[in-house]
C-alpha atoms as one frame of an Amber mdcrd trajectory, in Angstrom:
protein
  71.923   5.104  -4.478  71.252   8.699  -3.838  67.936   9.717  -2.689  66.707
  11.545  -5.630  67.591   8.778  -7.943  65.703   6.418  -5.783  62.595   8.503
  -5.730  62.911   8.821  -9.368  63.101   5.144  -9.971  60.483   4.197  -7.418
  58.019   6.721  -8.962  58.192   5.300 -12.229  57.726   1.885 -11.073  54.904
   2.747  -9.065  53.179   4.492 -12.105  53.994   1.300 -13.974  52.383  -0.956
 -11.436  49.235   1.628 -11.035  49.010   1.764 -14.787  49.061  -2.263 -14.884
  46.641  -2.638 -11.979  43.955  -0.026 -13.343  44.243  -1.876 -16.644  43.391
  -5.272 -14.722  40.529  -3.624 -12.770  39.207  -1.682 -15.566  38.863  -4.898
 -17.673  35.684  -6.695 -17.840  34.835  -9.991 -19.280  32.461 -10.139 -22.173
  29.591 -11.681 -19.723  30.263  -8.712 -17.311  30.269  -6.277 -19.919  26.833
  -7.676 -21.357  25.196  -7.673 -17.789  26.327  -4.095 -17.020  24.645  -2.807
 -20.163  21.785  -5.236 -20.039  19.566  -2.637 -18.423  19.993  -0.330 -21.512
  17.076  -2.104 -23.388  14.450  -0.919 -25.892  12.020   1.444 -24.213   8.536
  -0.092 -23.873   6.098   2.196 -25.295   2.496   0.705 -24.488   0.323   1.611
 -21.611   1.417  -0.518 -18.591   0.213  -0.236 -15.100   1.066  -2.489 -12.253
   0.063  -1.994  -8.513   0.062  -3.796  -5.347  -3.018  -6.146  -3.955  -6.288
  -6.450  -5.564  -6.692  -2.855  -6.919  -8.774  -3.371  -9.883 -10.516  -0.012
 -10.007  -7.256   1.943  -9.268  -5.340   0.247 -12.106  -8.168   0.559 -14.690
  -8.414   4.153 -13.941  -4.754   4.501 -14.090  -4.813   2.469 -17.444  -7.697
   4.788 -19.011  -5.282   8.035 -18.156  -2.574   6.372 -20.223  -4.853   5.194
 -22.971  -6.125   8.791 -23.465  -2.457   9.894 -23.938  -1.461  11.129 -20.696
   1.949  10.838 -19.079   2.733   8.101 -16.428   2.959  10.680 -13.720  -0.604
  11.588 -14.289  -1.565   7.857 -14.396  -0.082   6.776 -11.131  -1.526   9.802
  -9.256  -4.980   9.384 -10.396  -4.982   5.800  -9.918  -3.782   5.936  -6.271
  -6.523   8.550  -5.569  -9.110   5.894  -6.298  -7.930   3.647  -3.200  -7.542
   6.851  -1.346 -11.021   7.747  -1.763 -12.435   3.871  -1.066 -13.642   4.139
   2.316 -14.067   0.412   2.563 -10.497  -0.292   2.135  -9.197   0.224   5.690
  -5.494   0.507   4.647  -5.446   3.655   2.183  -6.684   6.932   2.664 -10.066
   7.707   4.180 -11.334   4.924   6.298  -7.944   3.803   7.116  -7.564   2.109
  10.373  -5.865   4.592  13.109  -2.921   4.730  15.292  -3.333   3.584  18.868
  -4.873   6.799  19.761  -7.628   6.547  17.406  -5.991   8.840  14.844  -5.917
   8.146  11.235  -2.538   9.402   9.604  -1.472   9.239   6.024   1.850   8.837
   4.007   2.421   9.080   0.508   5.134   9.651  -2.144   5.522  10.138  -5.939
   8.558   9.775  -8.410   8.373  10.958 -12.024  10.755   9.730 -14.856  13.199
  12.630 -14.098  13.856  11.070 -10.667  11.957  13.985  -9.003  10.526  13.016
  -5.684   7.812  14.393  -3.355   6.513  12.862  -0.060   4.238  13.788   2.876
   4.464  11.830   6.152   2.074  11.576   9.138  -0.757  13.725   7.646  -4.079
  14.308   9.456  -7.382  15.369   7.688  -6.388  15.267   4.221  -7.783  12.631
   1.907  -5.740  12.673  -1.269  -2.231  12.812   0.177  -0.638  11.276  -3.202
  -1.877  14.749  -4.686  -0.158  16.686  -1.843   2.991  14.635  -2.689   2.887
  15.923  -6.183   2.562  19.359  -4.920   5.597  18.981  -2.817   7.754  17.738
  -5.769   6.389  20.391  -8.268   5.710  23.478  -6.129   8.297  23.753  -3.416
  12.301  23.433  -2.959  11.898  20.381  -0.855  11.197  16.829  -1.251   9.496
  15.938   2.106   7.049  17.579   4.267   5.776  16.279   7.715   2.818  16.244
  10.114   1.401  19.763  10.643   3.493  21.257   8.052   2.298  18.917   5.692
  -1.145  19.607   6.395  -0.962  23.452   6.502   0.761  23.203   2.892  -2.101
  21.050   1.620  -4.698  23.445   2.881  -2.847  26.365   1.160  -3.128  24.334
  -2.160  -6.761  24.145  -1.906  -7.234  20.616  -0.130 -10.100  20.376   2.016
  -9.788  19.254   5.756 -12.034  16.274   6.696 -12.473  13.573   9.339 -10.677
  10.566   7.703 -11.847   8.155  10.493 -14.995   6.388   9.379 -17.436   4.719
  11.692 -16.420   1.133  10.732 -12.903   2.025  11.436 -13.615   3.630  14.942
 -15.613   0.513  15.924 -12.686  -1.605  14.865 -10.229   0.519  16.666 -12.752
   0.439  19.733 -12.581  -3.426  19.624  -9.013  -3.460  19.616  -8.747  -1.249
  22.707 -10.291  -3.898  24.772  -7.015  -5.981  24.645  -4.849  -3.448  23.070
  -2.540  -6.331  22.075  -0.325  -5.380  19.040   1.248  -8.036  16.581   1.227
  -7.636  12.817  -1.044 -10.138  10.963   0.261 -11.510   7.770  -1.618 -10.129
   4.803  -4.184  -8.269   7.116  -2.586  -5.536   9.133   0.346  -5.562   6.688
  -1.969  -5.029   3.678  -1.001  -1.240   4.354  -0.149   0.217   0.924  -0.964
   0.778  -2.841   2.317   0.975  -4.590   1.726   1.576  -8.323   4.268   1.882
 -11.238   3.224   2.925 -14.964   4.842   3.248 -18.397   3.285   5.674 -20.936
   3.475   5.914 -24.584   6.828   7.559 -24.519   8.297   4.853 -22.490   8.744
   6.888 -19.411   8.070   5.401 -16.095   6.395   6.995 -12.882   5.467   5.622
  -9.646   3.505   6.430  -6.481   2.740   4.842  -3.131   0.054   5.737  -0.479
  -0.943   4.237   2.919  -2.460   4.700   6.131   0.218   2.608   7.638  -0.011
  -0.435  10.066  -3.022  -0.380  12.064  -2.762   0.691  15.580   0.800   1.699
  15.142   2.407   3.958  17.641   1.575   7.636  17.023   4.168   9.067  15.060
   5.244   5.708  13.383   6.239   5.794   9.585   7.030   2.930   7.652   8.614
   2.419   4.096   5.927   3.762   2.047   6.721   7.483   1.640  10.546   6.921
   1.714  12.438   7.157  -1.438  14.140   3.710  -2.050  11.980   1.849   0.479
   8.666   1.914  -0.551   9.264   3.127  -3.880  12.018   3.870  -6.436  12.095
   4.872 -10.148  14.914   4.926 -12.418  13.751   5.813 -15.931  16.660   3.965
 -17.811  16.322   0.950 -15.769  12.831   0.398 -14.101  10.953   0.851 -11.117
   9.884  -1.041  -7.900   7.407  -0.699  -5.089   6.932  -2.368  -1.846   4.164
  -3.782   0.481   4.212  -5.244   4.045   5.957  -4.564   7.352   7.773  -1.277
   6.452  10.186  -1.665   9.032  11.748  -4.819   7.071  11.520  -3.085   3.834
  13.409   0.003   4.933  16.473  -2.332   6.546  17.275  -3.376   3.218  16.278
  -0.262   1.109  14.006  -2.889  -0.744  12.787  -0.883  -3.704  16.157   0.660
  -4.578  17.815  -2.505  -4.304  15.693  -4.102  -6.741  16.168  -1.407  -9.477
  19.848  -1.637  -8.767  19.610  -5.380  -9.322  18.003  -4.937 -12.551  20.506
  -2.348 -13.700  23.024  -5.143 -13.180  21.248  -7.437 -15.542  18.702  -9.333
 -13.438  14.956  -9.528 -14.619  12.263  -7.865 -12.559  11.252 -11.322 -11.243
  14.835 -12.302 -10.301  15.464  -8.845  -8.604  12.316  -9.231  -6.502  13.119
 -12.647  -5.293  16.680 -11.552  -4.214  15.335  -8.538  -2.511  13.029 -10.807
  -0.383  16.228 -13.036   0.118  17.904 -10.193   1.583  15.385 -10.039   4.207
  14.707 -13.688   5.003  18.497 -14.491   5.166  19.411 -12.130   7.906  20.622
 -13.694  10.963  17.957 -14.654  13.493  15.403 -13.247  11.255  12.089 -14.723
  12.256  10.337 -14.068   8.941   7.543 -16.139   9.481   5.880 -13.551  11.709
   5.632 -10.938   8.828   5.096 -10.206   5.067   6.774  -8.335   2.617   5.808
  -8.089  -1.092   7.576  -6.398  -4.042   6.382  -5.515  -7.568   8.816  -4.444
 -10.311   8.893  -3.248 -13.918  11.848  -2.693 -16.184  12.093  -0.278 -19.213
  11.337  -3.189 -21.682   8.100  -3.641 -19.832   8.828  -6.874 -17.992   7.322
  -7.438 -14.824   7.824  -9.286 -11.569   6.524  -9.879  -8.113   7.573 -11.916
  -5.067   6.751 -11.893  -1.472   7.591 -13.941   1.906   4.421 -15.726   2.500
   1.351 -16.947   0.295  -1.586 -14.366  -0.122   0.076 -11.344  -2.007  -1.264
 -10.613  -5.137  -1.041  -7.575  -7.719  -2.895  -6.096 -10.464  -1.296  -5.799
 -13.981  -2.673  -3.774 -17.018  -0.875  -4.900 -20.178  -1.965  -5.453 -23.847
  -5.521  -4.163 -22.746  -6.043  -6.570 -20.053  -6.393  -5.709 -16.373  -5.744
  -9.084 -14.326  -5.062  -9.894 -10.854  -2.318 -12.316 -10.310  -1.125 -14.193
  -7.365   2.446 -13.690  -6.511   5.053 -16.393  -6.166   6.376 -16.619  -2.651
   9.346 -17.945  -0.471   7.952 -19.701   2.421   6.522 -22.715   0.914   7.023
 -25.054   4.048
């Protein structure tokens, strides 16, 4: 056989094989096709807010913003600001427990229904970092500002510097220094975040997350809270998710992004949260009994879910004009 004819016949055969293979790969069963389209559901158009932990006032504030006809982005920002100003809560904003050197540093991020994102990390002296994160998203060409740069940006936008270390948090830090031992305590030091998701009257979803991080962390440590896909992720066509707990473990599985993608594939928010926790606890050699992680999620139909590794995680849900604190189901029942 001449080389030219061989190439011609082989090329035709290859094209036929490729076409056949492509048709097989491209075909989906009815069940698979239904699952892949399941996330394109009817938009939920009633005010809904869900947030980590017992954050009644923050959720009530966010819900009132929605009830007044405002958009979901405005709702989550105003709701998170409540916790940032709560000096008695030692895990968010002013009054947060400091790092090992006695310095309070704050992290925050925010996402709107368009997928726009803004974040600040390791910020000192500025209380309402969730609002600074929104400024980063809306008024800079960047998505993330860190440390001194973030603080300078905040001041340039009119935010006032103030001492974030309250007397009670200072006393707690001084007591800790007597032993200076560090071990995350489930549902205590890991209660380090408020993550919030909201749906407005247009069916649009936004999310926000703000924290002072783990108590007595190494200076410079940043967890999952301000990182897109870790502490927070929103896809307006599918839903949103937020995380709390030991941020290092959330980041290793890109937990919030994972939950949204699982919902895209057809899983309910509850199923998606449970699988995301499963990705953490089923890692080889993972001693999950030593730390807590919790997730919340909502899809575009207004269905919600929550799940954690251990007992003790709760969340607030505003839906159908009711604001309730609900205990999450959890993995470790042994």
